[in-house]
Chimera marker file (.cmm) of the C-alpha trace (Angstrom):
<marker_set name="trace">
<marker id="1" x="117.303" y="123.981" z="67.333" r="1" g="1" b="0" radius="0.5"/>
<marker id="2" x="114.385" y="121.534" z="67.374" r="1" g="1" b="0" radius="0.5"/>
<marker id="3" x="116.061" y="119.248" z="69.924" r="1" g="1" b="0" radius="0.5"/>
<marker id="4" x="116.682" y="122.202" z="72.258" r="1" g="1" b="0" radius="0.5"/>
<marker id="5" x="113.014" y="123.224" z="72.061" r="1" g="1" b="0" radius="0.5"/>
<marker id="6" x="111.871" y="119.667" z="72.667" r="1" g="1" b="0" radius="0.5"/>
<marker id="7" x="114.157" y="119.296" z="75.679" r="1" g="1" b="0" radius="0.5"/>
<marker id="8" x="112.851" y="122.565" z="77.147" r="1" g="1" b="0" radius="0.5"/>
<marker id="9" x="109.215" y="121.469" z="76.830" r="1" g="1" b="0" radius="0.5"/>
<marker id="10" x="109.942" y="118.246" z="78.714" r="1" g="1" b="0" radius="0.5"/>
<marker id="11" x="111.281" y="120.212" z="81.672" r="1" g="1" b="0" radius="0.5"/>
<marker id="12" x="114.268" y="119.426" z="83.845" r="1" g="1" b="0" radius="0.5"/>
<marker id="13" x="114.839" y="115.853" z="84.993" r="1" g="1" b="0" radius="0.5"/>
<marker id="14" x="113.291" y="115.082" z="88.367" r="1" g="1" b="0" radius="0.5"/>
<marker id="15" x="115.247" y="113.395" z="91.141" r="1" g="1" b="0" radius="0.5"/>
<marker id="16" x="114.234" y="109.887" z="92.117" r="1" g="1" b="0" radius="0.5"/>
<marker id="17" x="111.911" y="110.034" z="95.104" r="1" g="1" b="0" radius="0.5"/>
<marker id="18" x="113.420" y="108.291" z="98.133" r="1" g="1" b="0" radius="0.5"/>
<marker id="19" x="110.117" y="106.548" z="98.948" r="1" g="1" b="0" radius="0.5"/>
<marker id="20" x="110.290" y="104.253" z="101.953" r="1" g="1" b="0" radius="0.5"/>
<marker id="21" x="113.230" y="106.051" z="103.556" r="1" g="1" b="0" radius="0.5"/>
<marker id="22" x="113.094" y="107.952" z="106.841" r="1" g="1" b="0" radius="0.5"/>
<marker id="23" x="113.907" y="111.642" z="107.167" r="1" g="1" b="0" radius="0.5"/>
<marker id="24" x="114.139" y="113.916" z="110.216" r="1" g="1" b="0" radius="0.5"/>
<marker id="25" x="111.978" y="117.013" z="110.598" r="1" g="1" b="0" radius="0.5"/>
<marker id="26" x="114.233" y="120.048" z="111.074" r="1" g="1" b="0" radius="0.5"/>
<marker id="27" x="111.255" y="122.238" z="111.932" r="1" g="1" b="0" radius="0.5"/>
<marker id="28" x="107.637" y="121.615" z="112.834" r="1" g="1" b="0" radius="0.5"/>
<marker id="29" x="105.643" y="120.062" z="109.993" r="1" g="1" b="0" radius="0.5"/>
<marker id="30" x="102.183" y="121.604" z="110.369" r="1" g="1" b="0" radius="0.5"/>
<marker id="31" x="101.490" y="120.303" z="107.767" r="1" g="1" b="0" radius="0.5"/>
<marker id="32" x="104.430" y="121.682" z="105.746" r="1" g="1" b="0" radius="0.5"/>
<marker id="33" x="108.037" y="122.318" z="106.697" r="1" g="1" b="0" radius="0.5"/>
<marker id="34" x="111.580" y="121.117" z="106.111" r="1" g="1" b="0" radius="0.5"/>
<marker id="35" x="113.103" y="117.682" z="106.598" r="1" g="1" b="0" radius="0.5"/>
<marker id="36" x="116.670" y="116.444" z="106.302" r="1" g="1" b="0" radius="0.5"/>
<marker id="37" x="117.569" y="113.282" z="104.399" r="1" g="1" b="0" radius="0.5"/>
<marker id="38" x="121.190" y="112.159" z="103.907" r="1" g="1" b="0" radius="0.5"/>
<marker id="39" x="122.394" y="115.675" z="104.772" r="1" g="1" b="0" radius="0.5"/>
<marker id="40" x="120.085" y="117.354" z="102.235" r="1" g="1" b="0" radius="0.5"/>
<marker id="41" x="117.168" y="119.615" z="103.174" r="1" g="1" b="0" radius="0.5"/>
<marker id="42" x="113.827" y="119.009" z="101.447" r="1" g="1" b="0" radius="0.5"/>
<marker id="43" x="110.439" y="120.703" z="101.569" r="1" g="1" b="0" radius="0.5"/>
<marker id="44" x="107.910" y="118.270" z="102.986" r="1" g="1" b="0" radius="0.5"/>
<marker id="45" x="104.168" y="117.876" z="103.489" r="1" g="1" b="0" radius="0.5"/>
<marker id="46" x="103.029" y="115.726" z="106.408" r="1" g="1" b="0" radius="0.5"/>
<marker id="47" x="99.866" y="114.052" z="105.098" r="1" g="1" b="0" radius="0.5"/>
<marker id="48" x="97.188" y="114.104" z="107.805" r="1" g="1" b="0" radius="0.5"/>
<marker id="49" x="99.694" y="114.581" z="110.607" r="1" g="1" b="0" radius="0.5"/>
<marker id="50" x="101.944" y="116.964" z="112.494" r="1" g="1" b="0" radius="0.5"/>
<marker id="51" x="105.560" y="116.313" z="113.360" r="1" g="1" b="0" radius="0.5"/>
<marker id="52" x="107.791" y="118.190" z="115.772" r="1" g="1" b="0" radius="0.5"/>
<marker id="53" x="111.383" y="119.152" z="114.999" r="1" g="1" b="0" radius="0.5"/>
<marker id="54" x="113.637" y="116.142" z="115.543" r="1" g="1" b="0" radius="0.5"/>
<marker id="55" x="110.952" y="113.521" z="114.854" r="1" g="1" b="0" radius="0.5"/>
<marker id="56" x="111.463" y="110.862" z="112.188" r="1" g="1" b="0" radius="0.5"/>
<marker id="57" x="109.001" y="110.750" z="109.307" r="1" g="1" b="0" radius="0.5"/>
<marker id="58" x="108.506" y="108.170" z="106.565" r="1" g="1" b="0" radius="0.5"/>
<marker id="59" x="108.669" y="109.319" z="102.947" r="1" g="1" b="0" radius="0.5"/>
<marker id="60" x="105.594" y="108.023" z="101.107" r="1" g="1" b="0" radius="0.5"/>
<marker id="61" x="105.670" y="110.073" z="97.901" r="1" g="1" b="0" radius="0.5"/>
<marker id="62" x="106.965" y="113.017" z="95.902" r="1" g="1" b="0" radius="0.5"/>
<marker id="63" x="104.969" y="115.714" z="94.117" r="1" g="1" b="0" radius="0.5"/>
<marker id="64" x="106.031" y="119.007" z="92.542" r="1" g="1" b="0" radius="0.5"/>
<marker id="65" x="109.373" y="119.080" z="94.355" r="1" g="1" b="0" radius="0.5"/>
<marker id="66" x="107.881" y="118.304" z="97.774" r="1" g="1" b="0" radius="0.5"/>
<marker id="67" x="108.314" y="115.081" z="99.744" r="1" g="1" b="0" radius="0.5"/>
<marker id="68" x="105.068" y="113.600" z="101.044" r="1" g="1" b="0" radius="0.5"/>
<marker id="69" x="105.648" y="112.161" z="104.520" r="1" g="1" b="0" radius="0.5"/>
<marker id="70" x="103.819" y="110.429" z="107.384" r="1" g="1" b="0" radius="0.5"/>
<marker id="71" x="104.720" y="109.749" z="111.004" r="1" g="1" b="0" radius="0.5"/>
<link id1="1" id2="2" r="1" g="1" b="0" radius="0.2"/>
<link id1="2" id2="3" r="1" g="1" b="0" radius="0.2"/>
<link id1="3" id2="4" r="1" g="1" b="0" radius="0.2"/>
<link id1="4" id2="5" r="1" g="1" b="0" radius="0.2"/>
<link id1="5" id2="6" r="1" g="1" b="0" radius="0.2"/>
<link id1="6" id2="7" r="1" g="1" b="0" radius="0.2"/>
<link id1="7" id2="8" r="1" g="1" b="0" radius="0.2"/>
<link id1="8" id2="9" r="1" g="1" b="0" radius="0.2"/>
<link id1="9" id2="10" r="1" g="1" b="0" radius="0.2"/>
<link id1="10" id2="11" r="1" g="1" b="0" radius="0.2"/>
<link id1="11" id2="12" r="1" g="1" b="0" radius="0.2"/>
<link id1="12" id2="13" r="1" g="1" b="0" radius="0.2"/>
<link id1="13" id2="14" r="1" g="1" b="0" radius="0.2"/>
<link id1="14" id2="15" r="1" g="1" b="0" radius="0.2"/>
<link id1="15" id2="16" r="1" g="1" b="0" radius="0.2"/>
<link id1="16" id2="17" r="1" g="1" b="0" radius="0.2"/>
<link id1="17" id2="18" r="1" g="1" b="0" radius="0.2"/>
<link id1="18" id2="19" r="1" g="1" b="0" radius="0.2"/>
<link id1="19" id2="20" r="1" g="1" b="0" radius="0.2"/>
<link id1="20" id2="21" r="1" g="1" b="0" radius="0.2"/>
<link id1="21" id2="22" r="1" g="1" b="0" radius="0.2"/>
<link id1="22" id2="23" r="1" g="1" b="0" radius="0.2"/>
<link id1="23" id2="24" r="1" g="1" b="0" radius="0.2"/>
<link id1="24" id2="25" r="1" g="1" b="0" radius="0.2"/>
<link id1="25" id2="26" r="1" g="1" b="0" radius="0.2"/>
<link id1="26" id2="27" r="1" g="1" b="0" radius="0.2"/>
<link id1="27" id2="28" r="1" g="1" b="0" radius="0.2"/>
<link id1="28" id2="29" r="1" g="1" b="0" radius="0.2"/>
<link id1="29" id2="30" r="1" g="1" b="0" radius="0.2"/>
<link id1="30" id2="31" r="1" g="1" b="0" radius="0.2"/>
<link id1="31" id2="32" r="1" g="1" b="0" radius="0.2"/>
<link id1="32" id2="33" r="1" g="1" b="0" radius="0.2"/>
<link id1="33" id2="34" r="1" g="1" b="0" radius="0.2"/>
<link id1="34" id2="35" r="1" g="1" b="0" radius="0.2"/>
<link id1="35" id2="36" r="1" g="1" b="0" radius="0.2"/>
<link id1="36" id2="37" r="1" g="1" b="0" radius="0.2"/>
<link id1="37" id2="38" r="1" g="1" b="0" radius="0.2"/>
<link id1="38" id2="39" r="1" g="1" b="0" radius="0.2"/>
<link id1="39" id2="40" r="1" g="1" b="0" radius="0.2"/>
<link id1="40" id2="41" r="1" g="1" b="0" radius="0.2"/>
<link id1="41" id2="42" r="1" g="1" b="0" radius="0.2"/>
<link id1="42" id2="43" r="1" g="1" b="0" radius="0.2"/>
<link id1="43" id2="44" r="1" g="1" b="0" radius="0.2"/>
<link id1="44" id2="45" r="1" g="1" b="0" radius="0.2"/>
<link id1="45" id2="46" r="1" g="1" b="0" radius="0.2"/>
<link id1="46" id2="47" r="1" g="1" b="0" radius="0.2"/>
<link id1="47" id2="48" r="1" g="1" b="0" radius="0.2"/>
<link id1="48" id2="49" r="1" g="1" b="0" radius="0.2"/>
<link id1="49" id2="50" r="1" g="1" b="0" radius="0.2"/>
<link id1="50" id2="51" r="1" g="1" b="0" radius="0.2"/>
<link id1="51" id2="52" r="1" g="1" b="0" radius="0.2"/>
<link id1="52" id2="53" r="1" g="1" b="0" radius="0.2"/>
<link id1="53" id2="54" r="1" g="1" b="0" radius="0.2"/>
<link id1="54" id2="55" r="1" g="1" b="0" radius="0.2"/>
<link id1="55" id2="56" r="1" g="1" b="0" radius="0.2"/>
<link id1="56" id2="57" r="1" g="1" b="0" radius="0.2"/>
<link id1="57" id2="58" r="1" g="1" b="0" radius="0.2"/>
<link id1="58" id2="59" r="1" g="1" b="0" radius="0.2"/>
<link id1="59" id2="60" r="1" g="1" b="0" radius="0.2"/>
<link id1="60" id2="61" r="1" g="1" b="0" radius="0.2"/>
<link id1="61" id2="62" r="1" g="1" b="0" radius="0.2"/>
<link id1="62" id2="63" r="1" g="1" b="0" radius="0.2"/>
<link id1="63" id2="64" r="1" g="1" b="0" radius="0.2"/>
<link id1="64" id2="65" r="1" g="1" b="0" radius="0.2"/>
<link id1="65" id2="66" r="1" g="1" b="0" radius="0.2"/>
<link id1="66" id2="67" r="1" g="1" b="0" radius="0.2"/>
<link id1="67" id2="68" r="1" g="1" b="0" radius="0.2"/>
<link id1="68" id2="69" r="1" g="1" b="0" radius="0.2"/>
<link id1="69" id2="70" r="1" g="1" b="0" radius="0.2"/>
<link id1="70" id2="71" r="1" g="1" b="0" radius="0.2"/>
</marker_set>
Protein backbone atom coordinates (compact mmCIF):
# COMPACT_ATOMS: atom_id res chain seq x y z
CA UNK A 1 0.00 0.00 0.00
CA UNK A 2 2.82 2.43 0.81
CA UNK A 3 4.45 2.01 -2.61
CA UNK A 4 1.13 2.75 -4.35
CA UNK A 5 0.70 5.95 -2.32
CA UNK A 6 4.27 7.02 -3.02
CA UNK A 7 3.87 6.40 -6.75
CA UNK A 8 0.65 8.45 -6.80
CA UNK A 9 2.30 11.43 -5.09
CA UNK A 10 5.08 11.47 -7.69
CA UNK A 11 2.54 11.82 -10.49
CA UNK A 12 2.56 10.16 -13.88
CA UNK A 13 5.81 9.97 -15.84
CA UNK A 14 6.31 12.88 -18.22
CA UNK A 15 7.28 12.36 -21.85
CA UNK A 16 10.73 13.48 -22.92
CA UNK A 17 10.50 16.94 -24.44
CA UNK A 18 11.55 16.93 -28.10
CA UNK A 19 13.63 20.11 -27.65
CA UNK A 20 15.43 21.23 -30.80
CA UNK A 21 13.01 19.51 -33.17
CA UNK A 22 10.70 21.31 -35.60
CA UNK A 23 6.92 20.98 -35.53
CA UNK A 24 4.23 22.36 -37.85
CA UNK A 25 1.46 24.64 -36.60
CA UNK A 26 -1.91 23.08 -37.44
CA UNK A 27 -3.74 26.24 -36.42
CA UNK A 28 -2.72 29.81 -35.69
CA UNK A 29 -0.50 30.12 -32.61
CA UNK A 30 -1.55 33.44 -31.07
CA UNK A 31 0.19 32.74 -28.75
CA UNK A 32 -1.31 29.29 -28.05
CA UNK A 33 -2.60 26.61 -30.39
CA UNK A 34 -1.86 23.14 -31.72
CA UNK A 35 1.21 21.81 -33.50
CA UNK A 36 1.93 18.45 -35.09
CA UNK A 37 5.17 16.56 -34.46
CA UNK A 38 5.80 13.07 -35.89
CA UNK A 39 2.06 12.65 -36.50
CA UNK A 40 1.12 13.59 -32.92
CA UNK A 41 -0.80 16.74 -31.98
CA UNK A 42 0.53 18.83 -29.08
CA UNK A 43 -0.64 21.97 -27.33
CA UNK A 44 1.91 24.71 -27.89
CA UNK A 45 2.78 28.21 -26.71
CA UNK A 46 4.64 30.45 -29.15
CA UNK A 47 6.93 32.51 -26.91
CA UNK A 48 6.89 36.14 -28.04
CA UNK A 49 5.65 35.29 -31.52
CA UNK A 50 2.72 34.36 -33.72
CA UNK A 51 2.70 31.54 -36.24
CA UNK A 52 0.19 30.84 -38.98
CA UNK A 53 -1.17 27.38 -39.74
CA UNK A 54 1.37 25.46 -41.82
CA UNK A 55 4.43 27.33 -40.52
CA UNK A 56 7.33 25.45 -38.95
CA UNK A 57 8.21 26.25 -35.35
CA UNK A 58 11.20 25.22 -33.24
CA UNK A 59 10.57 23.45 -29.94
CA UNK A 60 12.55 25.20 -27.20
CA UNK A 61 10.99 23.75 -24.05
CA UNK A 62 8.20 21.86 -22.32
CA UNK A 63 6.11 22.95 -19.34
CA UNK A 64 2.95 21.48 -17.81
CA UNK A 65 2.13 19.40 -20.88
CA UNK A 66 2.62 22.28 -23.33
CA UNK A 67 5.43 22.62 -25.87
CA UNK A 68 7.18 25.99 -25.82
CA UNK A 69 8.01 27.03 -29.39
CA UNK A 70 9.57 29.88 -31.39
CA UNK A 71 9.58 30.75 -35.08
